[in-house]
N, C-alpha and C positions, 0 to 999 in steps of 0.2 A: 504494500500500500504506500502510496506517495502522499506526503504532506503538501498542502498548498504552499506556493512560493510567496504569495502576498496575503496578508491578513490584516484586519482592522483591530483585532485584539487576540491575546494569547488563548482565550477560551476556544477560538476556532481550531487551534492546534490540538487542544485536548479533545475536542469533538472528533477531529480526524483520527486521532489515536484510538478512541473508544467506539467509533461508529461501527455499526453492524449488529447483527442479531445476537452474537454469541460472546463477544469479548467481556462484557460486564458479568455475564453468567459464569464464565470461566474464572475470572478474577474472584468472584464471590465464593466459588467452590474451593479455590486455592486458599482463601482466607480461612475456611473451616478446616481444611486438611493439613495445612502446612505443606510438607512435601508429599507429592502423590504421583502415581503412575498415569500414563496415558490411558490405560485400560480402565482405571478407576474413574477418571474424568468422563470417559466415553460412556461408561455404565450409568453414571449419575446425572448426566446432562441428556435428557430425553430429546430425541429428534436430531441430534448432531451426528454427522458421519465422521469417521476417523480422518478422512481427507480434510474436511472442513476444520476439525479440531486441530490438526497439525498446522494448517495454514494460519489459523487464528493464534495459536501458541507461538508460531514463528514471528508473526507480526508483533505480538506483545513482547517477545524477546528483543526484536529489533528496536523497540521503543524503550527498552530498559525496565519494563514492568514485571517481567517474568524471566527466570533463568532455569537451567536444567543441569542435572548431574547425571552423567553416564557411568554406570557401575561396570566394573570388569566382570568377566565371566559369561557363562552361557546358561540360560537364555539371556539375551540382552535386556538390561533393565535400565530405564530412564525415569528419573523423578523430576517433576516440575514444581517450582515454588515461586512465591512472590519475592522480588528483590527487596533488600532492606531499605533502600531509599525510596525511589519513585513507586515501586509496587505497593509497599505498605502505606505510603502517603495517599494513594488513590483510593484506598479502602475507606478513608474518612468520607470522601465524596459519595462512594457507593452506599455507605451506611445511611446517609441522609436520603439518598434516592430510594433505598429500601423502606425507610420510614414513611416517605411520601406515598409509595405504592401501597403499603399496609393501610394508611389512613384512607386512601381512595377506595380500596377494596372494602374496608369496613363501612364506609359511607354507602357504597353500592348495596351491600348486603342489608343494611338497615332500611334503605329505600325500597328494596324488594319485599322485606318483611312487613312493611307498613302499608 
């Protein structure tokens, strides 16, 4: 994924980094797991293909939000995790987004019940 060359504010860059259906979900899963395998992420994120998951993880790695550790031995084992700097910092924004989503869902449920 390419970042825009010109922008009016830094938020546009953050939007470019996170845009797409899966990146925020992947980051949220990594927040809960710490280090985890590709297969665990694929199992827990319903509807994502392995190809898409790998693409999104690679983009998140390119932007410094996620990194991976390849373990020696067979079978090959790779663990993904949030980076200490940018990866952990973005979680603060995702927590706020999560709260807004919960509030919205609760309001919708209340309006359906009444």
